[in-house]
C-alpha positions in Angstrom: -17.4 45.4 0.4 -14.8 47.9 -1.3 -13.6 51.0 0.9 -15.2 53.2 -1.4 -18.5 51.2 -0.8 -17.9 51.6 3.1 -18.2 55.5 3.0 -21.7 56.4 1.4 -20.7 60.1 1.4 -17.0 60.9 2.0 -17.5 64.4 1.5 -20.3 65.1 3.8 -18.5 62.7 6.6 -15.4 64.7 6.0 -17.2 67.7 6.8 -18.8 66.9 9.8 -15.7 68.1 11.7 -15.2 71.6 12.7 -14.3 73.1 9.3 -12.5 71.3 6.4 -9.7 68.8 6.6 -6.8 70.9 6.2 -4.2 69.3 3.9 -0.4 70.1 3.0 0.5 68.8 -0.4 4.5 67.8 -0.9 5.8 66.2 -4.3 8.7 67.3 -6.5 6.5 67.6 -9.5 4.6 70.7 -9.4 2.2 69.1 -11.9 1.2 66.8 -9.3 0.6 69.4 -7.1 -1.4 71.7 -9.2 -3.7 68.6 -10.1 -4.5 67.5 -6.5 -5.5 70.8 -6.0 -7.6 70.9 -8.6 -9.4 67.7 -8.0 -10.2 68.7 -4.4 -11.6 72.2 -5.3 -15.1 70.7 -5.9 -15.0 69.5 -2.0 -13.6 72.7 -0.2 -16.3 72.5 2.3 -14.4 68.9 3.3 -11.0 69.5 2.4 -8.8 72.8 1.9 -5.3 72.7 0.7 -3.6 75.1 2.8 -0.1 74.7 1.6 1.5 72.7 -1.2 5.6 72.6 -1.8 8.2 70.9 -4.2 10.6 71.8 -1.2 11.5 69.4 1.5 12.9 72.1 3.7 9.6 74.4 2.9 7.3 71.5 3.8 9.0 71.1 7.3 8.4 74.8 7.9 4.6 74.6 6.6 4.0 71.6 8.7 4.3 73.7 11.4 3.3 77.4 10.2 0.4 76.1 8.3 -0.9 73.9 10.6 -2.5 71.2 8.4 -4.3 68.2 9.7 -2.7 65.6 7.0 0.2 65.7 4.9 0.0 64.1 1.7 3.8 63.3 0.9 5.1 61.3 -2.3 7.4 58.4 -1.4 10.3 59.1 -3.8 11.6 62.6 -4.2 14.6 63.8 -5.9 15.9 65.8 -3.1 15.1 63.6 -0.1 12.9 60.3 0.8 9.1 60.7 1.5 9.8 58.2 4.1 12.8 60.1 5.7 10.3 63.3 5.3 7.4 61.8 7.1 9.6 61.0 10.2 10.5 64.5 10.0 7.1 66.0 9.9 5.8 64.1 12.8 8.6 65.2 14.9 8.5 69.0 14.1 4.8 68.6 13.9 3.7 66.1 16.4 -0.2 66.3 15.9 0.0 66.0 12.0 -1.0 62.7 10.1 1.0 61.9 7.5 -0.5 59.8 4.4 1.8 58.5 1.5 0.3 59.2 -2.0 2.2 57.4 -4.7 2.6 55.8 -8.0 4.2 52.6 -6.2 1.9 49.9 -5.5 4.8 48.2 -3.6 4.1 46.6 -0.4 7.8 47.0 0.6 7.3 51.1 0.4 4.1 50.4 2.4 5.8 48.5 5.2 8.6 51.1 5.3 6.0 54.0 5.4 4.1 52.6 8.4 7.5 51.7 10.2 8.3 55.5 9.5 4.8 56.6 11.3 2.5 57.1 8.4 -1.1 56.7 8.7 -1.9 55.3 5.4 -0.4 54.6 2.1 -2.5 55.5 -1.2 -1.8 55.1 -5.0 -2.1 58.3 -7.3 -5.1 56.5 -8.6 -7.5 57.6 -5.8 -10.7 59.3 -6.7 -11.3 62.4 -5.0 -14.3 61.3 -3.1 -12.4 58.0 -2.1 -9.5 60.1 -1.1 -11.5 61.9 1.0 -13.1 59.0 2.9 -9.7 58.0 3.6 -8.7 61.1 4.9 -11.8 61.3 7.5 -10.8 57.9 8.5 -7.2 58.9 9.3 -8.5 61.5 11.6 -10.5 59.3 13.3 -7.3 57.3 14.2 -7.5 54.8 11.4 -4.7 53.0 9.0 -5.6 53.1 5.4 -4.3 51.0 2.8 -5.0 51.4 -0.9 -7.3 48.5 -1.9 -5.2 47.3 -4.7 -2.4 46.5 -1.9 -4.6 45.3 0.9 -5.0 41.7 -0.5 -0.9 41.6 -1.4 -0.1 42.8 2.2 -2.4 40.0 3.9 -0.4 37.6 1.9 2.9 38.9 2.7 2.1 38.8 6.2 1.2 35.3 6.4 4.3 34.2 4.2 6.5 36.5 6.6 4.8 34.2 9.1 5.5 31.1 7.5 9.2 32.6 7.3 8.9 32.1 3.5 10.3 35.7 2.9 13.8 36.4 2.0 16.4 37.4 4.4 15.9 40.9 6.0 12.7 41.2 5.0 11.6 41.9 8.2 13.6 45.1 8.4 12.1 46.3 4.7 14.6 45.3 2.7 13.5 44.2 -0.9 14.6 40.6 -2.1 17.2 42.2 -4.4 18.5 44.8 -1.7 19.0 41.5 0.3 21.3 39.6 -2.1 23.2 42.9 -2.3 23.4 43.0 1.6 24.4 39.4 1.5 27.3 40.0 -1.2 28.4 43.2 0.6 28.8 40.8 3.9 31.1 38.2 2.0 33.2 41.3 0.8 32.2 41.9 -2.6 32.5 45.4 -4.1 30.0 47.1 -6.2 31.5 46.1 -9.4 31.5 42.6 -8.2 27.8 42.7 -7.0 26.9 44.0 -10.2 28.6 41.5 -12.2 27.4 38.6 -10.0 23.8 39.9 -10.1 23.9 41.4 -14.0 23.0 44.8 -12.8 24.5 47.9 -13.6 27.3 49.3 -11.3 24.7 52.4 -10.9 21.9 50.3 -9.9 23.8 48.6 -7.2 25.1 51.8 -6.0 21.2 52.7 -5.8 20.5 49.6 -3.7 23.6 50.0 -1.2 22.1 53.6 -0.4 18.6 52.2 0.2 20.0 49.6 2.2 22.1 52.4 4.5 18.7 54.2 4.7 16.6 51.1 5.7 19.0 50.0 8.3 19.8 53.3 9.7 23.6 53.1 8.8 25.9 55.3 7.3 28.6 53.6 5.4 29.3 50.0 3.9 31.1 48.7 7.4 28.2 49.4 9.6 25.6 48.1 7.3 27.8 44.7 7.2 28.4 44.8 11.0 24.5 45.2 11.3 23.9 42.4 9.3 26.2 39.9 11.3 24.9 41.3 14.4 21.3 40.7 13.6 22.3 37.4 12.0 20.3 38.1 8.9 22.0 35.5 6.8 22.5 32.9 9.3 
């Protein structure tokens, strides 16, 4: 049975709480925010968009002032990472639920989102009634995952259990980021890493910044020290 089939009437189910689900929408594209608002407009008795913004700083304020039940965030935004913003919103508004809504059907982003405290990870292909069903389940304390990712997540978990993943996968590193970090440990510069992996130097810099964020370090030295301390490549 699919997620959509498991909720016979998502709009009615969402409306059974005292009032509609209050939503905060955060995305760096105003067109996306307008589209989501329009999509949900016919379901105002079930869900109400109380605020929307393209500005991460304003999102932090709205999470407190607008008192949303759920914040829908994009994973990647120009000004910040949706993963970082997820953690910040949960810190400033402890009662809020965060659901990541993105175009990236990527299990690594999913794992990172769950580690950041998100209650769900959905793709932007989700239909309005299906989204309402997911939101109701989130408010009931469940974790919701897009159906397109569920099977791959189960396979990834099985492979990780069997030790078949690349070094650092358990920390949220993608396979390419693991390769970059290993070359960093061996003292390679960004230019040398780009040459070894046949990548552009700017692409390597993007991977390095992502590694810093995922390992919660601020520079190359700390990243290498972390890798050595944790024995990632042993």
